[in-house]
C-alpha positions in Angstrom: -2.0 20.2 -24.1 -3.3 21.5 -20.7 -6.5 20.3 -19.4 -8.0 21.2 -15.8 -4.1 20.7 -14.5 -2.9 17.7 -16.2 -1.3 16.9 -19.3 -2.7 14.9 -22.6 0.2 12.2 -21.4 -1.3 11.6 -18.3 -4.7 10.9 -19.7 -4.0 8.1 -21.6 -5.0 5.0 -20.5 -3.5 2.0 -20.1 -3.2 -0.4 -22.7 -2.7 -4.2 -22.5 1.0 -4.5 -23.4 1.6 -1.0 -20.7 0.0 -3.4 -18.1 2.2 -6.4 -19.2 5.4 -4.7 -19.8 4.6 -3.1 -15.6 4.2 -6.4 -15.1 7.2 -7.9 -16.8 9.6 -5.0 -14.8 8.4 -5.5 -11.6 8.3 -9.7 -11.8 12.2 -9.6 -13.3 12.6 -6.5 -10.5 11.8 -9.2 -8.4 13.4 -12.2 -9.2 16.3 -10.5 -9.2 16.4 -8.9 -5.7 14.6 -12.0 -3.8 15.9 -15.0 -5.6 19.7 -14.4 -4.2 18.2 -14.3 -1.3 16.3 -18.0 -1.3 19.8 -19.4 -2.8 21.4 -20.5 0.8 17.6 -21.7 1.8 17.4 -23.8 -1.7 20.7 -25.3 -0.8 19.8 -26.2 2.4 17.1 -27.7 1.5 18.6 -30.2 -1.1 20.8 -31.1 1.3 18.3 -32.2 3.6 16.3 -33.7 0.7 19.8 -35.5 0.1 19.6 -37.4 3.2 16.0 -38.8 3.5 16.4 -40.5 -0.2 14.4 -38.0 -1.9 15.1 -36.2 -5.5 17.3 -32.9 -3.8 16.9 -31.5 -8.0 13.0 -31.8 -8.0 12.4 -31.0 -5.2 14.6 -27.7 -4.7 13.1 -26.7 -8.1 9.6 -26.9 -6.8 10.8 -25.1 -3.5 12.7 -21.9 -5.8 9.5 -22.2 -7.7 7.4 -22.1 -4.8 9.3 -19.4 -4.0 9.2 -17.3 -7.4 5.7 -17.7 -7.5 4.5 -15.3 -4.1 6.9 -12.7 -5.5 5.3 -13.8 -9.0 1.5 -13.1 -7.1 3.3 -9.6 -5.3 4.3 -8.4 -8.2 0.8 -8.9 -9.4 -0.9 -6.8 -7.0 2.5 -4.4 -7.6 0.8 -3.8 -11.5 -2.3 -3.1 -10.3 -1.3 -0.8 -7.2 0.8 1.2 -10.4 -2.4 0.8 -12.7 -4.4 2.1 -10.5 -2.2 5.2 -9.6 -1.7 6.0 -13.2 -5.5 6.2 -13.4 -6.0 8.3 -10.5 -3.4 10.4 -12.2 -1.2 10.1 -8.7 1.6 9.3 -10.7 3.5 11.6 -13.8 4.9 9.9 -16.9 7.8 9.3 -15.0 6.4 7.3 -12.9 7.1 10.0 -10.5 4.7 9.9 -6.7 2.8 13.5 -7.6 0.8 12.9 -4.1 2.4 14.0 -1.0 0.6 11.9 1.2 0.7 8.3 -0.4 4.6 8.8 -1.1 4.7 9.4 2.7 2.3 6.3 3.7 4.5 4.3 1.0 8.2 5.3 2.5 6.5 5.0 6.0 5.0 1.0 5.1 9.0 0.8 3.2 10.3 1.8 6.8 8.7 -0.9 8.9 8.8 -3.4 6.8 12.5 -3.1 6.8 12.9 -2.6 10.0 
């Protein structure tokens, strides 16, 4: 069924379950990508705590949880952005960006971030 160039699937609004699943996807992806790169820093932090006669496990867990919380907050922001892009019909049902200018802007911002 077509309505002004958009299929019916694209017009269905997100439910709370959709939002939760998207947030879970972003959070797991962020943890899988970012926490392994933080392991050397967490181990260094634990060694410094051990030299200072502090509990290295306790402070290391707090350090890693703080790191994870920052990326969880970023995951929440990305989920909200994805939700808004869905509401504006900028994303296809397969999450492909249908707006060439926004796709180019995202690519440029990601490139600048990587640089």
